[in-house]
C-alpha positions in Angstrom: -40.4 -80.5 46.2 -43.3 -81.4 48.5 -45.9 -83.9 47.6 -49.0 -82.4 46.0 -52.1 -82.3 48.2 -50.0 -83.0 51.3 -49.1 -80.2 53.5 -46.2 -81.0 55.9 -46.1 -79.6 59.4 -43.3 -78.9 61.7 -41.8 -81.7 63.7 -43.5 -82.5 67.0 -41.4 -82.0 70.2 -39.4 -84.9 71.5 -38.8 -86.3 74.9 -40.1 -89.8 74.3 -39.3 -93.3 75.4 -36.9 -94.2 72.5 -37.0 -97.6 70.8 -38.2 -99.6 73.8 -42.0 -98.8 73.7 -44.5 -101.2 75.2 -47.9 -102.4 74.1 -49.9 -100.7 76.9 -48.5 -97.3 76.0 -49.4 -97.7 72.3 -52.8 -99.0 73.3 -53.2 -95.8 75.2 -52.8 -93.9 72.0 -55.0 -96.1 69.9 -57.6 -96.5 72.6 -59.7 -99.5 73.5 -63.4 -99.9 73.9 -63.2 -100.3 77.6 -60.1 -98.2 78.4 -59.8 -94.5 79.2 -59.9 -91.9 76.5 -56.7 -90.8 74.7 -54.2 -89.1 77.0 -53.3 -85.8 75.4 -49.6 -86.2 76.3 -49.2 -89.6 74.7 -48.8 -88.5 71.1 -46.7 -89.8 68.2 -43.6 -87.7 67.7 -41.4 -88.3 64.7 -38.7 -85.8 65.2 -37.0 -84.6 62.1 -34.0 -83.3 64.0 -33.0 -86.5 65.7 -31.3 -89.6 64.2 -33.5 -91.8 66.3 -37.2 -92.1 66.0 -39.0 -90.8 69.0 -42.3 -92.6 69.0 -44.1 -91.4 72.1 -43.8 -88.1 74.0 -44.9 -88.1 77.6 -43.5 -84.7 78.6 -45.3 -82.4 76.3 -49.0 -81.8 76.1 -50.9 -80.9 72.9 -51.4 -77.4 74.2 -47.6 -76.9 74.3 -47.3 -78.1 70.7 -49.4 -75.2 69.3 -49.7 -71.5 69.9 -53.4 -71.4 70.8 -54.5 -69.9 74.1 -54.9 -72.6 76.8 -58.4 -71.2 77.4 -59.5 -72.1 73.9 -60.6 -75.8 73.6 -58.3 -77.6 71.3 -59.4 -80.7 69.3 -57.0 -82.9 67.3 -58.5 -81.7 64.1 -57.9 -78.0 65.0 -54.3 -78.9 65.8 -53.8 -80.3 62.4 -55.4 -77.3 60.7 -52.9 -75.1 62.5 -50.0 -76.7 60.7 -51.3 -75.9 57.2 -49.5 -73.4 55.1 -51.3 -70.2 54.2 -50.4 -70.6 50.5 -52.4 -73.2 48.5 -50.6 -76.2 46.9 -49.0 -75.9 43.5 -51.3 -76.5 40.6 -51.4 -80.2 39.7 -51.4 -81.3 36.0 -51.9 -85.1 36.4 -54.9 -86.7 38.1 -55.3 -90.5 38.4 -58.2 -92.6 39.6 -58.2 -96.4 40.2 -61.8 -97.8 40.4 -64.3 -100.2 39.0 -62.7 -103.6 39.9 -63.7 -106.4 37.5 -63.3 -110.1 37.9 -62.0 -112.2 35.0 -62.3 -116.0 35.0 -60.3 -118.1 32.4 -59.5 -121.7 32.1 -56.1 -121.0 33.6 -56.6 -118.4 36.2 -59.0 -116.0 37.9 -57.9 -112.4 38.3 -59.1 -108.8 38.9 -58.6 -105.8 36.7 -59.0 -102.2 37.8 -59.9 -99.2 35.7 -57.2 -96.5 35.6 -58.5 -93.1 34.5 -55.9 -90.4 33.8 -56.6 -86.7 33.2 -53.8 -84.4 32.4 -52.8 -81.1 30.8 -49.2 -82.1 30.1 -47.9 -81.5 26.7 -46.0 -84.8 26.4 -49.4 -86.6 26.5 -51.2 -87.0 23.1 -54.6 -86.7 24.8 -56.0 -85.0 27.9 -57.8 -88.2 29.2 -57.1 -91.9 29.1 -58.9 -95.0 30.4 -57.2 -98.3 30.6 -57.6 -101.5 32.6 -54.7 -103.0 34.6 -54.3 -106.1 36.7 -52.0 -106.4 39.7 -49.2 -107.9 37.7 -49.1 -104.7 35.6 -48.6 -102.7 38.8 -45.8 -105.0 39.8 -44.1 -104.5 36.4 -44.3 -100.7 36.8 -42.8 -100.8 40.3 -39.9 -103.0 39.0 -39.2 -100.6 36.1 -39.2 -97.6 38.4 -36.7 -99.3 40.7 -34.6 -100.3 37.7 -34.5 -96.7 36.3 -34.2 -95.0 39.7 -32.4 -97.3 42.1 -31.8 -94.7 44.8 -35.2 -93.1 44.7 -37.9 -94.2 47.2 -40.6 -96.0 45.2 -44.0 -96.2 46.9 -45.0 -99.6 48.2 -47.6 -101.9 46.6 -50.0 -104.1 48.6 -48.6 -107.6 49.0 -49.7 -110.2 46.5 -50.6 -112.7 49.2 -52.6 -112.1 52.3 -52.5 -113.8 55.7 -54.6 -116.9 55.8 -57.8 -116.5 57.8 -57.7 -112.7 57.8 -59.6 -111.8 54.5 -60.8 -114.1 51.8 -59.1 -113.5 48.5 -61.5 -112.0 45.9 -63.9 -110.9 48.6 -65.4 -107.5 48.3 -63.4 -106.3 51.3 -60.1 -107.5 50.0 -60.7 -106.1 46.5 -61.7 -102.7 47.9 -58.7 -102.6 50.2 -56.3 -103.4 47.3 -58.1 -100.8 45.0 -57.4 -98.1 47.6 -53.8 -99.1 47.9 -53.3 -99.2 44.1 -54.9 -95.8 43.8 -52.5 -94.4 46.4 -49.5 -96.0 44.8 -50.2 -94.3 41.4 -50.9 -91.0 42.9 -47.8 -91.0 45.0 -45.8 -91.6 41.8 -47.8 -88.8 40.1 -46.9 -86.4 42.9 -43.2 -87.3 42.9 -41.0 -84.7 41.1 -39.0 -87.3 39.3 -41.0 -90.5 39.0 -44.0 -88.7 37.5 -42.0 -88.1 34.3 -40.8 -91.7 33.9 -41.5 -93.0 30.4 -42.7 -96.4 31.7 -45.2 -94.7 34.0 -46.6 -92.8 31.0 -46.9 -96.0 29.1 -48.6 -97.7 32.0 -51.2 -94.9 32.1 -51.9 -94.6 28.4 -51.2 -97.9 26.5 -53.9 -100.4 25.8 -53.5 -103.9 27.1 -51.9 -105.3 23.9 -49.5 -102.3 23.7 -48.4 -102.7 27.3 -47.9 -106.4 26.8 -45.7 -105.7 23.8 -43.7 -103.1 25.7 -43.1 -105.5 28.6 -41.4 -107.9 26.2 -38.8 -105.2 25.4 -37.4 -105.4 28.9 -34.0 -106.7 29.8 -33.3 -110.3 28.9 -32.6 -113.2 31.2 -28.8 -112.9 30.9 -29.1 -109.2 31.8 -31.2 -109.9 34.8 -28.9 -112.7 35.9 -25.9 -110.3 35.6 -27.7 -107.8 37.9 -28.4 -110.5 40.4 -24.8 -111.7 40.4 -23.5 -108.1 40.9 -26.0 -107.6 43.8 -24.9 -110.8 45.5 -21.2 -110.0 45.0 -21.7 -106.5 46.5 -23.4 -108.0 49.5 -20.6 -110.5 50.0 -18.0 -107.7 50.1 -19.5 -106.5 53.4 -19.8 -102.9 54.7 -18.8 -100.0 52.5 -15.5 -98.5 53.6 -16.1 -94.9 52.5 -19.8 -94.5 53.2 -20.7 -90.9 54.1 -21.8 -90.3 57.6 -25.2 -89.1 56.5 -26.1 -92.5 55.0 -24.9 -94.3 58.1 -27.3 -92.1 60.1 -30.1 -92.9 57.6 -29.5 -96.6 58.1 -29.6 -96.3 61.9 -32.7 -94.2 61.7 -34.4 -96.8 59.5 -33.4 -99.7 61.7 -35.1 -98.0 64.7 -38.1 -96.9 62.6 -38.6 -100.4 61.3 -38.7 -101.8 64.8 -41.2 -99.2 66.0 -43.5 -99.2 63.1 -43.7 -103.0 63.0 -44.5 -103.0 66.7 -47.2 -100.4 66.2 -48.6 -102.4 63.3 -48.9 -105.5 65.5 -50.4 -103.6 68.4 -53.0 -102.0 66.2 -54.1 -105.3 64.7 -54.3 -106.8 68.2 -56.4 -103.9 69.4 -58.7 -104.2 66.4 -59.2 -107.9 67.0 -60.0 -107.3 70.7 -62.4 -104.6 69.6 -64.1 -107.0 67.2 -64.4 -109.7 69.8 -65.9 -107.2 72.2 -68.3 -106.0 69.6 -69.5 -109.5 68.8 -70.1 -110.3 72.4 -71.9 -107.1 73.0 -74.2 -107.8 70.0 -75.6 -110.8 71.9 -76.4 -108.8 75.1 -79.1 -106.6 73.6 -81.5 -109.3 72.5 -80.9 -111.2 75.7 -82.1 -108.2 77.8 -85.1 -107.7 75.4 -86.1 -111.3 75.9 -85.6 -111.0 79.6 -87.9 -108.0 79.8 -90.8 -110.1 78.5 -90.6 -112.3 81.6 -90.0 -109.6 84.2 -92.9 -107.2 84.2 -91.6 -105.2 87.2 -88.3 -104.4 85.7 -89.3 -104.6 82.0 -88.7 -100.9 81.3 -85.3 -101.0 82.9 -84.2 -104.1 80.9 -85.5 -102.5 77.7 -83.5 -99.4 78.5 -80.4 -101.5 79.0 -81.0 -103.3 75.7 -81.4 -99.9 73.9 -78.2 -98.6 75.5 -76.2 -101.7 74.5 -77.5 -101.3 70.9 -76.2 -97.7 70.8 -72.9 -98.9 72.2 -72.7 -101.5 69.4 -73.3 -98.9 66.7 -70.6 -96.6 68.2 -68.1 -99.5 68.5 -68.8 -100.5 64.9 -68.2 -97.0 63.7 -64.9 -96.9 65.7 -63.8 -100.2 64.2 -64.5 -98.9 60.7 -62.2 -95.9 61.4 -59.4 -98.2 62.6 -59.7 -100.5 59.6 -60.0 -97.7 57.0 -57.5 -95.2 58.3 -55.1 -96.5 60.9 -54.3 -100.0 59.9 -53.6 -99.3 56.2 -51.3 -96.3 57.0 -49.3 -98.3 59.6 -48.8 -101.2 57.2 -47.9 -99.0 54.3 -45.0 -97.6 56.4 -44.0 -101.2 57.4 -43.6 -101.7 53.7 -41.8 -98.4 53.3 -39.3 -99.4 55.9 -38.4 -102.4 53.8 -38.1 -100.3 50.7 -35.9 -97.7 52.4 -33.5 -100.4 53.6 -33.3 -101.8 50.0 -32.6 -98.3 48.6 -29.8 -97.8 51.1 -28.3 -101.2 50.1 -28.4 -100.2 46.4 -26.7 -96.9 47.2 -24.0 -98.9 49.1 -23.7 -101.2 46.1 -22.9 -98.2 43.8 -20.4 -96.9 46.4 -18.9 -100.4 46.6 -18.2 -100.4 42.8 -16.3 -97.2 43.1 -14.3 -98.5 46.2 -13.3 -101.6 44.4 -11.9 -99.6 41.4 -10.0 -97.3 43.8 -8.5 -100.4 45.5 -7.6 -101.8 42.1 -5.6 -98.7 41.3 -3.8 -98.8 44.6 -2.8 -102.4 44.0 -1.8 -101.8 40.4 -0.3 -98.4 40.0 1.1 -99.2 36.6 -2.4 -99.6 35.1 -3.8 -96.4 36.7 -4.5 -94.8 33.3 -6.8 -97.7 32.4 -9.1 -97.0 35.3 -9.1 -93.2 35.5 -12.0 -92.7 33.0 -14.0 -95.5 34.6 -13.5 -94.1 38.1 -14.6 -90.7 36.9 -17.9 -92.2 35.7 -18.4 -94.1 38.9 -17.7 -91.0 41.0 -20.4 -89.1 39.0 -22.8 -92.1 39.4 -22.2 -92.1 43.2 -22.7 -88.4 43.4 -26.0 -88.6 41.5 -27.2 -91.5 43.6 -26.3 -89.6 46.8 -28.0 -86.4 45.8 -31.1 -88.3 44.6 -31.4 -90.3 47.8 -30.8 -87.3 50.1 -33.5 -85.2 48.3 -36.0 -88.1 48.4 -35.2 -88.9 52.0 -36.1 -85.4 53.1 -39.3 -85.5 51.1 -40.3 -89.0 52.4 -39.5 -88.1 56.0 -41.7 -85.0 55.7 -44.6 -86.9 54.2 -44.2 -89.7 56.8 -44.4 -87.2 59.7 -47.5 -85.7 58.2 -49.2 -89.1 57.6 -48.4 -90.3 61.1 -49.5 -87.0 62.7 -52.8 -86.8 60.8 -53.5 -90.6 61.3 -53.1 -90.6 65.0 -54.9 -87.3 65.4 -57.8 -88.9 63.4 -57.7 -91.8 65.8 -57.8 -89.4 68.8 -60.7 -87.6 67.3 -62.6 -90.8 66.7 -62.0 -91.9 70.2 -63.4 -88.7 71.6 -66.6 -89.1 69.5 -66.8 -92.7 70.6 -66.7 -91.9 74.3 -69.0 -89.0 73.9 -71.5 -91.3 72.3 
């Protein structure tokens, strides 16, 4: 089932550089204030047919990607429109909005709560609309409950609790707004998921008042249960690689290792380009007033100097708009998929853990044939558990990969479109 409101497109053609990309090539895609415009051939290609992640394609132009006539001008936005399905998306029955951040100061701590408004037509809800307030810890609780109930499904990432020192001040308007958008996306990704959307803890999160949610949290697994899970996880990791892992999950693991390397590199390059862009903007802001003051003392060239000052001011506005596009659209998406790469690796490890439990029982039977009847029922249950885990992960993997390709394609196309507007201005 495809994610609601998200229309996947076909995979872009391959022919890229493989894992070993360099910063100047990525910078060519993202663009810089003083560099050349986006090269049409240097597009992000995340090929659904290859095990490896082809990041850049240098052999195929955008005109070869689509079926438009070469004589018709093609903009990145028109390319994206081409991939949309003719049929509209399925009707949604659950709408969630995260807004209205509010600061709370107590003698012990200071924290922010967000309003979560839910509108639905589902029969399992007692009302058609709910409004509750949630803090970040509540979102963390929901994520942990989803991972506990669905260990081999891909749970959407949450923004990190802590931020890098010196980047953004905690509790600043910018930080709070960035987190609000991420929390909004987190809940809506869950709402669009064919399985997670019907999770009981998710329903409680959306509908319960603060005291009800607090009471429900206390009904979770006890300390000994959590310790037991930790011990089993550690024991599974100590056993080493799974002997009977299906080839498809080995391919997934290899894909994610490559994807993780590339998306982390893109994330670093994007942040470096944004910083350079910001430094350039701050320097350029000083040049306009300098030329204006200069014109007051040079009557012969006063008009020319004022014209330069006006031009610099327009360049500043264009650069500021371009920086806003990077910070609002590109950087969050790249970092979201950095977090997704970590989540996918954890999901694959949990699948291996389930497989390892079955392997250990099979080994026990081989070593103690006389006690085979004692293990037969348990092995049957473990085989069913492994099969359910495999099927859940395979279905979620295809869905995640499709959404990832759409997100990356639309994000980099948006960057290209913004670069074109920037250089036109």
